[in-house]
N, C-alpha and C positions, 0 to 999 in steps of 0.2 A: 491713310488710305492706300498709298502705294505699297507699304509694307504688308498690309493685309491681303491685297491682291497678289502680291508676289508670293506670299506664303500659301495662299489658297487660289490657285489659278482658275478654279471653276467659277469664280465670281466675275461678274461683268462690271468693270470699273466705272464706266460711264453711268450705268443704271444705278449702281450703288452710291455714287456721288450725288445723283439727283435725289435719291431716296433719303440719304442722310441730310441733305440740305433742307428738305421738307420737314424732317423730324426736328432738326435744330430750330426751325422757325416756329414750330407749333408748341403752344404752351402746354397742351394735354400731354404730348410726348415728353416734354422737359420735366414734368412732374415725376416721371419714373426715375428711380434712384439707382438702378443698376441694370445690368444686362438681362437678368432673370425677370425683373419686374417689367422691363420693356418688352421682352418676349411674351410674357403672360398677357400684357395689354394687347399685343397683336393677335394672339390666339382668342382672347375673350371677345374682341371686336371684329373677328373674321377678316383681318387685314392681311393675312399671309399671301393672298393672291395679288394684292396690290403692292406690297413691299417684299417681293420675292428674294431679292438679293440680301436685304437687311435681315430677313428671317433666316436665310441660309447662314449668314455670318453669326447670327445670334445662336443658332443651333450648334455651331461649331464651338463658340465661346462657352456656352453653358454645359456642354458635354465633355470639354477637354479638362482632364484633371489638373489641379494646380499643385505645385510643389510647396512644401512647407519648410521653413528654416528651423533648424533645431538648436 
C-alpha cells in the first residue's frame, strides 16, 4: 500500500486502505482472479463511484505495459 501511494501520489492512502479491506473481506471480490477481472467486476456492477481509489489504481495497473523477459 505504501509503495503504491508513493509511486502514485494522487491516491488517497486512507481511503484506499478502507476500500481494500472491504474487498479482501468480501467473497464476491475474492473470486476475481486478477486486476483486470476485478476492474471488470467494478464496471459491470457500477461500483466505480463507491471504490474510487481502487478503480483509479486498477486503471493504472491494467494500462501500464509490462516488460517481458527474453
